[in-house]
C-alpha positions as CSV (number, residue, x, y, z in Angstrom):
1,M,-56.0,71.7,41.4
2,K,-52.7,68.7,41.9
3,E,-52.2,71.0,44.7
4,F,-55.0,71.8,46.2
5,L,-56.0,68.1,46.6
6,L,-53.3,67.4,47.7
7,K,-54.2,70.6,50.9
8,Y,-57.5,69.5,51.6
9,L,-57.9,65.3,51.0
10,K,-54.8,64.8,52.7
11,D,-53.4,61.0,52.2
12,S,-57.0,60.0,52.0
13,F,-56.4,59.9,47.8
14,K,-53.8,58.9,45.0
15,I,-53.3,60.4,42.2
16,I,-52.9,57.8,39.7
17,R,-52.8,60.4,36.6
18,E,-52.3,63.8,35.2
19,G,-51.2,66.0,33.0
20,S,-53.4,64.5,29.8
21,G,-55.8,66.8,29.1
22,L,-57.0,69.3,32.0
23,T,-58.6,66.4,34.5
24,I,-56.6,64.4,36.8
25,L,-57.8,60.4,37.6
26,I,-57.4,59.1,41.8
27,Q,-58.3,56.3,43.4
28,A,-59.8,56.7,47.2
29,K,-57.3,55.3,49.8
30,L,-60.3,54.6,51.9
31,N,-63.4,53.2,52.4
32,I,-65.8,55.6,50.6
33,D,-69.3,55.5,49.5
34,F,-69.3,56.4,46.0
35,E,-73.2,56.2,45.3
36,K,-73.4,58.4,48.5
37,L,-70.8,60.4,47.0
38,Q,-72.5,60.9,43.0
39,D,-75.0,61.7,44.4
40,K,-73.9,64.2,47.4
41,A,-71.5,65.8,44.5
42,I,-75.7,66.2,42.2
43,E,-76.6,68.0,45.0
44,K,-73.9,70.5,45.0
45,N,-74.0,70.8,41.5
46,I,-70.0,69.6,41.7
47,K,-69.6,67.4,38.9
48,I,-67.0,64.0,39.0
49,Y,-67.1,61.2,36.9
50,L,-66.7,57.7,38.3
51,Y,-64.6,54.8,36.3
52,T,-64.2,50.9,37.0
53,Y,-61.0,49.2,36.2
54,K,-59.4,46.4,37.4
55,N,-62.8,46.5,40.6
56,T,-61.2,49.9,41.9
57,I,-63.6,52.6,41.4
58,L,-60.9,55.8,40.0
59,I,-62.8,59.5,39.7
60,S,-62.1,62.1,37.3
61,M,-61.8,65.6,38.0
62,G,-61.8,68.1,35.4
63,F,-61.1,72.0,35.4
64,G,-61.1,73.4,32.6
65,G,-64.2,74.5,33.2
66,F,-62.8,77.3,36.4
67,K,-60.8,80.4,36.1
68,E,-57.1,79.3,38.4
69,E,-58.2,81.8,41.1
70,E,-62.0,79.7,41.6
71,I,-60.2,76.3,41.6
72,E,-59.7,76.3,45.5
73,K,-62.8,76.7,46.0
74,A,-64.0,73.8,43.9
75,V,-62.2,71.6,45.7
76,I,-63.2,72.8,48.9
77,A,-66.8,71.9,48.3
78,F,-65.8,68.4,47.2
79,S,-63.4,67.7,50.4
80,K,-66.4,68.5,52.2
81,I,-68.7,65.5,50.7
82,W,-65.6,64.0,50.3
83,F,-65.3,63.4,53.8
84,E,-69.0,63.4,54.0
85,C,-69.3,60.5,52.4
86,I,-66.0,58.2,54.6
87,N,-67.2,55.0,55.5
88,L,-65.7,53.8,59.4
């Protein structure tokens, strides 16, 4: 998942935590409308978990339910809604 997040989200995020189980914790480097992101994720049946830590919203992304060959498609779907939710 990390490889595909780096490929499709480019430098719009940073990884806060990885390697603890089957999740990656990320933080947006851009101004994201997280309410819109969460709504769009629900519409597209993409599960994301938002956490607030020190006034920063973090996103936990899990990949335990995917076959290896499905992960890239899942990240592509997520990246589409991610970029739709950037506040300019």
